[in-house]
C-alpha positions as a Markdown table, in Angstrom:
| # | Residue | x | y | z |
|---|---|---|---|---|
| 1 | Met | -0.1 | 0.0 | -0.1 |
| 2 | Ala | 1.3 | 3.6 | -1.0 |
| 3 | Asp | 1.4 | 6.1 | 1.8 |
| 4 | Phe | -1.2 | 9.0 | 0.5 |
| 5 | Ile | -0.9 | 11.5 | 3.5 |
| 6 | Val | 2.2 | 13.1 | 4.9 |
| 7 | Lys | 2.1 | 12.2 | 8.6 |
| 8 | Lys | 3.7 | 15.5 | 9.6 |
| 9 | Ala | 0.6 | 17.4 | 8.2 |
| 10 | Val | -1.8 | 15.6 | 10.2 |
| 11 | Ser | 0.0 | 15.7 | 13.1 |
| 12 | Asp | 0.5 | 19.2 | 13.1 |
| 13 | Trp | -3.2 | 19.7 | 12.3 |
| 14 | Ala | -3.8 | 17.6 | 15.8 |
| 15 | His | -1.9 | 19.8 | 17.7 |
| 16 | Lys | -3.3 | 23.1 | 16.6 |
| 17 | Arg | -6.7 | 21.9 | 17.5 |
| 18 | Lys | -8.1 | 23.5 | 20.6 |
| 19 | Pro | -7.6 | 20.9 | 23.2 |
| 20 | Lys | -4.3 | 20.1 | 21.5 |
| 21 | Leu | -4.8 | 16.5 | 20.1 |
| 22 | Ser | -1.8 | 13.5 | 19.4 |
| 23 | Val | -2.4 | 11.0 | 16.4 |
| 24 | Ser | -2.0 | 7.4 | 16.9 |
| 25 | Gly | -0.1 | 5.4 | 14.7 |
| 26 | Glu | -2.9 | 3.3 | 13.6 |
| 27 | Thr | -4.8 | 6.4 | 12.8 |
| 28 | Tyr | -2.8 | 7.2 | 10.1 |
| 29 | Lys | -2.8 | 3.4 | 8.5 |
| 30 | Glu | -7.1 | 3.7 | 8.6 |
| 31 | Leu | -6.6 | 7.3 | 6.9 |
| 32 | Asn | -4.6 | 5.9 | 4.0 |
| 33 | Lys | -6.9 | 3.0 | 3.6 |
| 34 | His | -10.0 | 5.5 | 3.4 |
| 35 | Val | -7.5 | 7.4 | 0.4 |
| 36 | Glu | -6.9 | 4.5 | -1.1 |
| 37 | Ala | -10.5 | 3.8 | -1.4 |
| 38 | Ile | -11.5 | 7.2 | -2.5 |
| 39 | Leu | -8.8 | 6.7 | -5.0 |
| 40 | Lys | -10.0 | 3.4 | -6.4 |
| 41 | Ala | -13.6 | 4.8 | -6.3 |
| 42 | Ala | -12.7 | 7.9 | -8.2 |
| 43 | Ala | -10.3 | 5.6 | -10.9 |
| 44 | Glu | -13.1 | 3.2 | -11.9 |
| 45 | Arg | -15.7 | 6.0 | -12.4 |
| 46 | Thr | -13.0 | 7.9 | -14.9 |
| 47 | Glu | -12.5 | 4.5 | -16.7 |
| 48 | Ala | -16.1 | 4.3 | -16.8 |
| 49 | Asn | -16.5 | 7.4 | -18.2 |
| 50 | Lys | -13.6 | 6.6 | -20.7 |
| 51 | Arg | -11.5 | 9.1 | -19.6 |
| 52 | Lys | -8.2 | 9.1 | -18.3 |
| 53 | Thr | -7.9 | 12.1 | -16.0 |
| 54 | Ile | -9.0 | 11.9 | -12.6 |
| 55 | Met | -11.3 | 14.9 | -12.0 |
| 56 | Ala | -12.4 | 16.6 | -8.7 |
| 57 | His | -16.2 | 15.1 | -9.8 |
| 58 | Asp | -14.9 | 12.1 | -9.7 |
| 59 | Leu | -14.1 | 12.0 | -5.9 |
């Protein structure tokens, strides 16, 4: 599985919250799975519409 997220960006976002939050290692894995599923669905929609470019509306 590819890494689709930047852990530092997620961690920084969580630390800026009030109250300050931490992010577990499992969270990154699960977030990656969700992003991969979204991208797979978008790719399928793109191919079904006989295009080669994933567009925002495919998400």
